[in-house]
C-alpha atoms as an extended CHARMM CRD file, in Angstrom:
* protein
*
       120  EXT
         1         1  MET       CA            352.1730000000       83.2950000000      135.0300000000  PROA      1               0.0000000000
         2         2  PRO       CA            350.7890000000       85.4390000000      137.8880000000  PROA      2               0.0000000000
         3         3  GLN       CA            347.1240000000       86.2240000000      137.9840000000  PROA      3               0.0000000000
         4         4  THR       CA            346.2360000000       89.8720000000      137.9140000000  PROA      4               0.0000000000
         5         5  SER       CA            343.0400000000       91.4620000000      139.0350000000  PROA      5               0.0000000000
         6         6  THR       CA            341.5290000000       94.8340000000      138.5540000000  PROA      6               0.0000000000
         7         7  GLU       CA            339.9670000000       96.3570000000      141.6370000000  PROA      7               0.0000000000
         8         8  HSD       CA            336.3670000000       97.3760000000      141.0320000000  PROA      8               0.0000000000
         9         9  PRO       CA            335.4830000000      100.6510000000      142.7070000000  PROA      9               0.0000000000
        10        10  PHE       CA            332.4290000000      100.7810000000      144.9210000000  PROA      10              0.0000000000
        11        11  ILE       CA            330.5040000000      103.5440000000      146.6210000000  PROA      11              0.0000000000
        12        12  ILE       CA            328.9260000000      103.4910000000      150.0560000000  PROA      12              0.0000000000
        13        13  ALA       CA            326.1920000000      106.0270000000      150.8470000000  PROA      13              0.0000000000
        14        14  ASN       CA            324.5660000000      106.8970000000      154.1610000000  PROA      14              0.0000000000
        15        15  PHE       CA            321.2120000000      108.5990000000      153.6300000000  PROA      15              0.0000000000
        16        16  ALA       CA            321.4710000000      110.0350000000      157.1700000000  PROA      16              0.0000000000
        17        17  ASN       CA            324.2330000000      112.2860000000      155.7830000000  PROA      17              0.0000000000
        18        18  ILE       CA            322.5380000000      113.2680000000      152.4970000000  PROA      18              0.0000000000
        19        19  PRO       CA            320.3980000000      116.4180000000      152.6370000000  PROA      19              0.0000000000
        20        20  GLY       CA            316.9550000000      116.4140000000      151.0660000000  PROA      20              0.0000000000
        21        21  VAL       CA            316.3240000000      118.6290000000      148.0450000000  PROA      21              0.0000000000
        22        22  PRO       CA            313.0050000000      119.6950000000      146.5150000000  PROA      22              0.0000000000
        23        23  CYS       CA            311.7800000000      117.5930000000      143.5940000000  PROA      23              0.0000000000
        24        24  PRO       CA            308.4820000000      117.3350000000      141.6380000000  PROA      24              0.0000000000
        25        25  CYS       CA            307.3750000000      114.5540000000      144.0060000000  PROA      25              0.0000000000
        26        26  GLY       CA            308.2880000000      116.2550000000      147.2890000000  PROA      26              0.0000000000
        27        27  SER       CA            311.7590000000      115.9100000000      148.8070000000  PROA      27              0.0000000000
        28        28  ALA       CA            314.5580000000      113.6200000000      147.5840000000  PROA      28              0.0000000000
        29        29  GLN       CA            317.8550000000      112.4520000000      149.0060000000  PROA      29              0.0000000000
        30        30  ARG       CA            320.0890000000      111.4480000000      146.0960000000  PROA      30              0.0000000000
        31        31  ALA       CA            322.9070000000      108.9260000000      146.4730000000  PROA      31              0.0000000000
        32        32  PHE       CA            325.5760000000      107.9730000000      143.9330000000  PROA      32              0.0000000000
        33        33  ALA       CA            325.4140000000      111.3170000000      142.1100000000  PROA      33              0.0000000000
        34        34  ASN       CA            328.9210000000      110.6940000000      140.7030000000  PROA      34              0.0000000000
        35        35  SER       CA            328.0950000000      107.2300000000      139.3770000000  PROA      35              0.0000000000
        36        36  ASN       CA            327.9490000000      106.6820000000      135.6330000000  PROA      36              0.0000000000
        37        37  THR       CA            325.3770000000      103.8850000000      136.0390000000  PROA      37              0.0000000000
        38        38  CYS       CA            322.4720000000      105.0290000000      138.2100000000  PROA      38              0.0000000000
        39        39  THR       CA            321.4180000000      107.1050000000      141.1840000000  PROA      39              0.0000000000
        40        40  LEU       CA            319.3620000000      105.9230000000      144.1350000000  PROA      40              0.0000000000
        41        41  HSD       CA            316.9670000000      108.3020000000      145.8490000000  PROA      41              0.0000000000
        42        42  THR       CA            314.7950000000      108.1330000000      148.9130000000  PROA      42              0.0000000000
        43        43  VAL       CA            311.7770000000      110.3120000000      148.2210000000  PROA      43              0.0000000000
        44        44  THR       CA            309.1980000000      111.6030000000      150.6590000000  PROA      44              0.0000000000
        45        45  ILE       CA            306.0950000000      112.2110000000      148.5670000000  PROA      45              0.0000000000
        46        46  SER       CA            304.1740000000      115.4260000000      149.2250000000  PROA      46              0.0000000000
        47        47  LYS       CA            300.4520000000      115.9970000000      148.7440000000  PROA      47              0.0000000000
        48        48  ASN       CA            301.2390000000      118.4790000000      145.9540000000  PROA      48              0.0000000000
        49        49  ALA       CA            303.4270000000      116.1370000000      143.8630000000  PROA      49              0.0000000000
        50        50  GLN       CA            303.5340000000      117.3130000000      140.2330000000  PROA      50              0.0000000000
        51        51  THR       CA            302.9310000000      115.2170000000      137.1370000000  PROA      51              0.0000000000
        52        52  HSD       CA            306.1490000000      115.1230000000      135.1370000000  PROA      52              0.0000000000
        53        53  TYR       CA            308.1150000000      112.9570000000      132.7290000000  PROA      53              0.0000000000
        54        54  HSD       CA            311.6520000000      112.3060000000      131.5730000000  PROA      54              0.0000000000
        55        55  LYS       CA            312.9640000000      112.0210000000      128.0380000000  PROA      55              0.0000000000
        56        56  HSD       CA            316.0300000000      109.9630000000      128.9980000000  PROA      56              0.0000000000
        57        57  HSD       CA            315.6130000000      108.5870000000      132.5210000000  PROA      57              0.0000000000
        58        58  THR       CA            314.1180000000      105.2410000000      133.3810000000  PROA      58              0.0000000000
        59        59  GLU       CA            312.9150000000      105.1100000000      136.9720000000  PROA      59              0.0000000000
        60        60  VAL       CA            312.0020000000      102.2260000000      139.2450000000  PROA      60              0.0000000000
        61        61  TYR       CA            309.8620000000      103.1760000000      142.2510000000  PROA      61              0.0000000000
        62        62  TYR       CA            309.8470000000      100.8360000000      145.2360000000  PROA      62              0.0000000000
        63        63  PHE       CA            307.2040000000      101.7820000000      147.8100000000  PROA      63              0.0000000000
        64        64  LEU       CA            308.4960000000      101.7320000000      151.3870000000  PROA      64              0.0000000000
        65        65  GLU       CA            305.7990000000      103.4860000000      153.4430000000  PROA      65              0.0000000000
        66        66  GLY       CA            302.2380000000      104.7060000000      153.0790000000  PROA      66              0.0000000000
        67        67  LYS       CA            299.3680000000      103.9280000000      150.7700000000  PROA      67              0.0000000000
        68        68  GLY       CA            298.1700000000      105.9310000000      147.8380000000  PROA      68              0.0000000000
        69        69  GLN       CA            298.0250000000      105.8450000000      144.0910000000  PROA      69              0.0000000000
        70        70  MET       CA            300.4220000000      106.1890000000      141.2260000000  PROA      70              0.0000000000
        71        71  GLU       CA            299.2670000000      108.2070000000      138.2510000000  PROA      71              0.0000000000
        72        72  LEU       CA            300.7670000000      106.7890000000      135.0470000000  PROA      72              0.0000000000
        73        73  ASN       CA            299.8130000000      108.5070000000      131.7830000000  PROA      73              0.0000000000
        74        74  GLY       CA            296.6310000000      109.8430000000      133.3930000000  PROA      74              0.0000000000
        75        75  LYS       CA            295.4370000000      106.5590000000      134.9320000000  PROA      75              0.0000000000
        76        76  LEU       CA            295.5120000000      105.9420000000      138.7050000000  PROA      76              0.0000000000
        77        77  HSD       CA            296.8760000000      102.6730000000      140.1170000000  PROA      77              0.0000000000
        78        78  PRO       CA            296.6980000000      101.7730000000      143.8430000000  PROA      78              0.0000000000
        79        79  VAL       CA            300.1020000000      101.3440000000      145.5370000000  PROA      79              0.0000000000
        80        80  HSD       CA            301.2990000000      100.1900000000      148.9520000000  PROA      80              0.0000000000
        81        81  PRO       CA            304.5800000000       99.1280000000      150.6080000000  PROA      81              0.0000000000
        82        82  GLY       CA            306.3290000000       96.2720000000      148.8320000000  PROA      82              0.0000000000
        83        83  MET       CA            305.1150000000       97.2310000000      145.3470000000  PROA      83              0.0000000000
        84        84  THR       CA            307.4350000000       98.4050000000      142.5880000000  PROA      84              0.0000000000
        85        85  ILE       CA            306.7990000000      100.2220000000      139.3010000000  PROA      85              0.0000000000
        86        86  PHE       CA            309.0800000000      100.4450000000      136.2350000000  PROA      86              0.0000000000
        87        87  ILE       CA            308.6640000000      103.8630000000      134.5690000000  PROA      87              0.0000000000
        88        88  PRO       CA            310.3250000000      104.1840000000      131.1360000000  PROA      88              0.0000000000
        89        89  PRO       CA            311.1130000000      107.5310000000      129.4690000000  PROA      89              0.0000000000
        90        90  GLY       CA            308.0780000000      109.4740000000      128.2590000000  PROA      90              0.0000000000
        91        91  VAL       CA            305.5950000000      108.1590000000      130.8490000000  PROA      91              0.0000000000
        92        92  ARG       CA            303.8540000000      111.0200000000      132.6680000000  PROA      92              0.0000000000
        93        93  HSD       CA            303.8000000000      110.1310000000      136.3430000000  PROA      93              0.0000000000
        94        94  ARG       CA            303.2530000000      111.2550000000      139.9070000000  PROA      94              0.0000000000
        95        95  ALA       CA            302.5510000000      109.6010000000      143.2310000000  PROA      95              0.0000000000
        96        96  VAL       CA            299.2960000000      110.5720000000      144.9430000000  PROA      96              0.0000000000
        97        97  VAL       CA            299.3530000000      110.5330000000      148.7470000000  PROA      97              0.0000000000
        98        98  GLU       CA            296.1670000000      109.5030000000      150.5180000000  PROA      98              0.0000000000
        99        99  ASN       CA            295.8380000000      109.6540000000      154.3270000000  PROA      99              0.0000000000
       100       100  GLU       CA            299.3370000000      108.7440000000      155.4330000000  PROA      100             0.0000000000
       101       101  PRO       CA            302.8270000000      109.8820000000      154.3780000000  PROA      101             0.0000000000
       102       102  MET       CA            304.3970000000      108.0000000000      151.4790000000  PROA      102             0.0000000000
       103       103  LYS       CA            308.0810000000      107.1810000000      151.0260000000  PROA      103             0.0000000000
       104       104  ILE       CA            309.7890000000      105.4140000000      148.1130000000  PROA      104             0.0000000000
       105       105  LEU       CA            313.1630000000      104.2700000000      146.8700000000  PROA      105             0.0000000000
       106       106  ASN       CA            313.7350000000      105.5340000000      143.3360000000  PROA      106             0.0000000000
       107       107  PHE       CA            316.3830000000      103.9140000000      141.1230000000  PROA      107             0.0000000000
       108       108  VAL       CA            317.2200000000      106.2910000000      138.2440000000  PROA      108             0.0000000000
       109       109  MET       CA            319.0770000000      105.1610000000      135.1040000000  PROA      109             0.0000000000
       110       110  PRO       CA            321.1130000000      106.7980000000      133.6500000000  PROA      110             0.0000000000
       111       111  PRO       CA            322.1420000000      108.8580000000      136.6950000000  PROA      111             0.0000000000
       112       112  PHE       CA            319.7320000000      111.6370000000      137.6270000000  PROA      112             0.0000000000
       113       113  ASP       CA            320.0140000000      114.9080000000      135.7050000000  PROA      113             0.0000000000
       114       114  PRO       CA            317.6620000000      117.7400000000      136.7310000000  PROA      114             0.0000000000
       115       115  GLU       CA            317.6090000000      118.9120000000      133.0970000000  PROA      115             0.0000000000
       116       116  ASP       CA            315.6010000000      115.7600000000      132.2590000000  PROA      116             0.0000000000
       117       117  GLU       CA            312.4630000000      116.7920000000      134.1770000000  PROA      117             0.0000000000
       118       118  TYR       CA            309.6040000000      118.0150000000      131.9800000000  PROA      118             0.0000000000
       119       119  PHE       CA            306.1330000000      119.3180000000      132.7920000000  PROA      119             0.0000000000
       120       120  ASP       CA            303.1300000000      119.6930000000      130.4770000000  PROA      120             0.0000000000
């Protein structure tokens, strides 16, 4: 009996070709917008990042550049490149830039939906 296989689709993204869009943290480039699993963003954090939360999204921040702090439910935590933070739905959060620019990778599950951004 012949073996059959189902081809699994994949997506390749090049952030050099993805325009940045404003977001509560600064500016985001969003890859895999048509995925039903997750989206991956590069985010350049601005000094005026806004505290916000999501009712449905889980986010994982991976810090690429810069030092600063992460505000999680009102408490500040120092962050630097190589650190990662798991942010479940309902956690109020924002990144706080100190003296140098900050850049992160943000994994968003389920895929990003701008309707799931809330501000107090």
